KOLMAR-342129 format. One line per 10 residues: number of its first residue (from 1); their letters; for each residue x, y, z of C-alpha. Coordinates in steps of 0.25 Angstrom, whole numbers, plus 5000, padded with zeros to 4 digits. Example, Ala and Ser with C-alpha at 12.3 -4.5 7.8 and 13.67 -1.06 7.14 Angstrom:
<atoms>
1) AS) 5049,4982,5031  5055,4996,5029
</atoms>
This chain:
<atoms>
1) MNEQEAITRV) 5042,5107,4961  5048,5097,4970  5043,5085,4977  5037,5091,4990  5031,5102,4983  5024,5093,4973  5019,5084,4984  5013,5097,4992  5007,5102,4979  5000,5089,4976
11) LNGDQSAFSA) 4995,5087,4991  4990,5101,4990  4981,5098,4977  4991,5101,4967  4990,5087,4959  4999,5093,4947  5011,5094,4957  5010,5078,4956  5018,5078,4943  5030,5084,4950
21) LVQLYQAPVY) 5030,5071,4959  5028,5063,4947  5040,5069,4940  5049,5068,4952  5045,5053,4954  5041,5048,4941  5055,5041,4938  5058,5034,4951  5043,5029,4952  5044,5023,4938
31) NLCYRMLGQP) 5057,5017,4941  5053,5010,4953  5040,5005,4946  5049,5000,4934  5059,4993,4944  5048,4986,4952  5038,4983,4939  5048,4981,4928  5039,4987,4917  5038,5001,4912
41) DQAEDAAQET) 5024,5000,4910  5020,4995,4923  5031,5004,4930  5023,5016,4923  5010,5011,4929  5016,5010,4942  5022,5023,4943  5009,5029,4938  5002,5022,4949  5012,5026,4959
51) FLRVFTQLGR) 5011,5041,4956  4995,5040,4957  4998,5034,4971  5007,5045,4974  4996,5056,4970  4985,5048,4977  4993,5046,4990  5001,5059,4991  4993,5064,5002  4999,5052,5011
61) YDAARSFKTW) 5013,5055,5008  5021,5058,5020  5031,5069,5017  5040,5064,5028  5043,5053,5018  5051,5053,5005  5041,5055,4994  5051,5047,4985  5050,5035,4994  5035,5037,4995
71) ILSIASHHCI) 5032,5037,4980  5041,5025,4978  5035,5017,4988  5021,5019,4982  5028,5015,4969  5035,5003,4975  5022,4998,4983  5014,4999,4970  5024,4991,4962  5024,4981,4972
81) DRLRRRRITW) 5009,4980,4971  5010,4979,4956  5020,4968,4957  5011,4960,4967  4999,4961,4959  5004,4954,4947  5016,4948,4941  5025,4959,4934  5030,4955,4920  5045,4960,4920
91) VDIDDEPLAG) 5051,4968,4909  5057,4958,4899  5072,4958,4898  5071,4962,4884  5062,4974,4887  5070,4988,4887  5070,4992,4903  5065,5005,4908  5060,5008,4894  5053,5021,4891
101) HPALRERRAG) 5051,5028,4904  5056,5043,4903  5061,5042,4918  5071,5031,4915  5077,5037,4903  5093,5038,4903  5103,5042,4894  5104,5034,4881  5113,5022,4881  5119,5014,4870
111) PEEVAVRSER) 5112,5001,4865  5122,4992,4873  5120,5000,4887  5105,4999,4885  5105,4985,4882  5114,4982,4895  5106,4991,4903  5093,4984,4899  5099,4970,4903  5103,4975,4916
121) EAAVRELLAA) 5090,4982,4920  5082,4970,4915  5091,4961,4924  5089,4970,4936  5073,4970,4934  5073,4956,4932  5081,4954,4945  5071,4964,4952  5059,4958,4946  5063,4944,4954
131) LPEKDRAALI) 5063,4951,4967  5051,4952,4976  5044,4966,4974  5047,4971,4988  5062,4968,4987  5061,4974,4972  5055,4986,4977  5066,4988,4988  5076,4986,4978  5071,4996,4968
141) LLYWHDMSYE) 5069,5007,4978  5083,5005,4984  5091,5004,4970  5083,5012,4960  5077,5023,4970  5089,5024,4980  5079,5023,4991  5085,5019,5005  5080,5008,5014  5072,5017,5022
151) EIAEATGATV) 5065,5023,5010  5062,5009,5003  5056,5005,5017  5048,5017,5018  5044,5015,5003  5041,5000,5005  5035,5000,5018  5046,4990,5023  5056,4992,5034  5070,4995,5031
161) SAIKSRLHRA) 5075,4981,5035  5064,4974,5026  5070,4983,5015  5084,4979,5017  5079,4965,5017  5072,4966,5004  5084,4973,4998  5094,4962,5003  5084,4951,4998  5083,4958,4984
171) RLAMGAMMNT) 5097,4960,4982  5101,4945,4986  5089,4941,4976  5094,4949,4965  5109,4945,4967  5105,4931,4967  5097,4933,4954  5109,4940,4948  5118,4928,4952  5108,4917,4947
181) RPSTLPSGPA) 5106,4924,4934  5118,4931,4929  5113,4932,4915  5101,4942,4920  5111,4953,4921  5120,4957,4909  5135,4958,4911  5141,4972,4913  5139,4981,4925  5129,4976,4935
191) PRISLALG) 5115,4983,4935  5112,4993,4946  5104,4984,4956  5116,4975,4957  5123,4985,4965  5115,4982,4977  5117,4967,4976  5129,4961,4984
</atoms>
């Protein structure tokens, strides 16, 4: 069952068709929530809440919009609300990043590769954690979800120029943090996010 068929069936009263939408978007929604909140259990809760909101608000979905943009905007706004309500405790640098969630499993890597990847991911999380919530959301939607400036603007309710400003500010801030804390990033190839810095 494709996305549009599942949406139509849910709107026509077939609630069981919603599971197809959950299957399609479980990994992207969880990834966004994890990048925003930094802890697997909080990401799981936020992803579940996102799907609950999607289910209850599906009647308001405008089919002229991208469903992916719409669902990620709900996840992004929910995570920003959670971050505003309370201070977040970020994943300790010694914790295994992205642990346990089946949507994030990859091929098995050797112990050295796992350790290096773990250090890099922790360093990127630390840099992301230092950014304001809206700047962080824009950066995550761009680099982890490959959304365009227009899609990010639509998802966050901002203008394209505001998104460009947020991304520019976030890149500068992360670049400055990397330069002032070189020990944060281990030696070897740079983490994925650094490709945007310059």
